[in-house]
C-alpha positions in Angstrom: 5.4 18.0 7.3 6.0 16.2 4.0 7.1 12.9 2.6 10.0 14.6 0.9 11.3 15.6 4.3 10.7 12.1 5.7 12.5 10.4 2.8 15.4 12.9 3.0 15.8 12.2 6.7 15.4 8.4 6.7 16.4 7.0 3.3 20.1 8.0 3.7 20.5 5.2 6.2 19.9 2.5 3.5 20.4 4.4 0.2 23.9 2.9 -0.4 22.7 -0.6 0.3 19.7 -0.3 -2.0 21.7 1.2 -4.9 24.2 -1.6 -4.5 21.4 -4.2 -4.6 20.0 -2.6 -7.8 23.5 -2.6 -9.3 24.2 -6.3 -8.6 20.8 -7.9 -9.0 17.6 -7.6 -11.0 15.3 -5.7 -8.7 11.8 -4.4 -8.9 10.2 -2.0 -9.2 12.3 0.3 -11.4 14.6 2.3 -9.1 12.8 5.5 -10.1 9.5 4.0 -9.0 10.6 3.0 -5.5 8.9 6.1 -3.9 6.0 6.3 -6.4 3.4 6.0 -3.6 4.9 9.0 -1.8 4.9 11.1 -5.0 1.3 10.3 -6.0 -0.1 10.7 -2.5 1.3 13.8 -0.7 1.5 13.6 3.1 -1.3 16.1 3.7 -3.6 14.3 1.2 -3.5 10.9 2.8 -7.0 9.6 3.6 -6.5 5.9 3.4 -3.4 3.6 3.9 -3.3 0.1 2.4 -0.3 -1.8 3.6 1.2 -4.6 1.5 4.3 -6.7 2.3 6.5 -6.9 -0.8 6.5 -5.6 -4.4 5.7 -8.2 -7.0 8.9 -10.1 -7.7 8.1 -11.2 -11.3 9.2 -9.1 -14.3 6.8 -6.4 -15.4 4.4 -6.5 -12.4 5.7 -4.1 -9.7 5.0 -0.4 -10.4 5.7 1.2 -7.0 2.2 0.9 -5.6 1.1 -1.9 -3.3 -1.2 -4.4 -5.1 -1.1 -2.4 -8.3 0.1 -3.8 -11.7 0.5 -2.0 -15.0 -2.6 -2.2 -17.3 -0.8 -4.3 -20.0 0.0 -7.1 -17.5 -2.1 -10.1 -16.6 -3.8 -9.2 -13.3 -2.3 -10.8 -10.1 -4.5 -13.2 -8.1 -4.6 -10.9 -5.1 -5.7 -7.9 -7.2 -8.3 -10.0 -8.9 -9.8 -10.9 -5.6 -9.7 -7.2 -4.5 -11.7 -6.4 -7.6 -14.1 -9.2 -6.9 -14.8 -7.8 -3.4 -15.1 -4.3 -4.9 -17.8 -5.6 -7.3 -19.6 -7.3 -4.5 -19.3 -4.4 -2.1 -20.0 -1.4 -4.3 -21.0 -2.9 -7.6 -18.0 -1.3 -9.2 -16.6 -3.2 -12.1 -13.0 -2.2 -12.4 -10.7 -3.3 -15.3 -7.9 -0.7 -14.7 -5.3 -2.7 -12.8 -3.0 0.4 -12.3 -4.2 1.9 -9.1 -2.6 5.3 -9.6 -6.1 6.9 -9.6 -6.6 5.6 -6.1 -3.3 7.0 -5.1 -4.1 10.4 -6.5 -7.3 10.5 -4.5 -5.5 10.0 -1.2 -5.0 6.2 -1.0 -1.4 5.6 0.2 -0.5 2.2 -1.3 2.6 1.3 0.6 4.5 -2.0 0.8 6.6 -2.7 4.0 9.5 -3.4 1.6 9.8 -0.9 -1.3 12.0 -3.2 -3.4 12.7 -6.9 -4.0 15.1 -9.1 -6.0 13.6 -10.9 -8.9 12.0 -14.2 -7.8 13.2 -13.7 -4.2 10.2 -12.6 -2.2 11.1 -10.8 1.1 14.7 -10.3 0.0 14.8 -6.6 0.8 12.4 -6.6 3.8 15.3 -6.5 6.2 16.5 -3.2 4.7 13.1 -1.5 4.4 10.9 -2.5 7.3 12.3 -0.1 9.9 12.0 2.7 7.2 8.3 1.9 6.5 7.5 1.4 10.2 8.9 4.9 10.7 6.7 6.1 7.9 3.6 4.9 9.7 4.8 6.6 12.9 5.3 9.8 10.8 1.7 9.5 9.5 0.5 9.1 13.0 1.5 12.8 13.5 -1.0 13.7 10.9 -4.3 14.6 12.7 -6.4 14.4 9.6 -8.8 11.4 9.5 -6.8 8.5 8.1 -8.2 5.0 7.6 -5.8 2.0 7.7 -7.0 -1.0 5.7 -5.0 -4.0 7.0 -5.3 -7.2 4.9 -3.7 -10.3 6.4 -1.5 -11.0 9.4 1.5 -9.1 8.2 -0.4 -5.8 7.9 -2.4 -6.4 11.1 0.9 -6.6 12.9 1.4 -2.9 12.3 -1.6 -2.1 14.5 0.6 -1.3 17.4 2.1 1.6 15.4 -1.4 3.2 14.9 -2.1 5.3 17.9 -3.7 8.5 16.7 -7.3 8.8 18.0 -8.4 10.4 14.7 -7.4 7.3 12.8 -9.4 4.2 12.0 -8.6 0.6 11.3 -10.5 -1.8 8.9 -9.0 -5.3 8.9 -9.6 -8.7 7.4 -7.7 -11.7 6.0 -5.5 -11.2 3.0 -7.0 -11.1 -0.6 -4.5 -13.8 -1.8 -6.1 -17.1 -2.9 -5.0 -18.6 0.4 -6.7 -15.9 2.5 -9.6 -14.6 0.5 -12.1 -17.2 1.6 -11.2 -16.8 5.3 -12.7 -13.4 5.9 -11.6 -11.1 3.0 -14.6 -11.8 0.8 -17.6 -10.1 2.3 -15.5 -7.8 4.5 -16.8 -4.7 2.5 -13.7 -2.5 3.1 -14.5 -0.1 0.4 -18.0 0.9 1.6 -16.8 0.9 5.2 -14.0 3.3 4.2 -16.3 5.6 2.4 -18.8 5.6 5.2 -16.1 6.8 7.6 -15.0 9.5 5.2 -18.6 10.7 4.7 -19.2 10.7 8.4 -16.3 13.0 8.8 -17.3 15.3 5.9 -14.4 14.1 3.7 -14.9 13.4 0.0 -15.2 9.7 -0.6 -12.9 7.6 -2.7 -14.0 6.8 -6.2 -12.9 3.2 -6.2 
């Protein structure tokens, strides 16, 4: 099984719509980065899944990975809080806001919607959500240990799709400024994740 096969089988249903949206609107990320998470984290390498809702809808921010922003851009509030929790949890001081290194270690950084119209959050969710739900179901066929990190109610709503007994769920409130003080800070997702990996004799993530 592979993500290439999954995309080939499922993207054809909405490809025409998405291409038309990119033709007629300013959309993010760049079209060639829509499937960046799939390219950087091959199916058989997935250890951790972090589910976001939407790509950033402001120019220059979205780079195809959930929560990630390019290094030359001011860090987003949610990512800033993720890094605060990382510092508190593992004493890791991270300045690199491009999360490609996480992706290459097996952290699948997937948004429920893989594209968005500029300044219109949620504008493409209706096109993508069935695609990304099917992607989670596809991952459920992978019997390797996979840890889902679900931040916020939107991500938690995907729990009903996670059925494989070899998979784990870590959940808390969202790292956004609205949610971070309601259970995200102090939730220690990074150490919990690495403890599960270590328990299963799988190499830990260098967060």
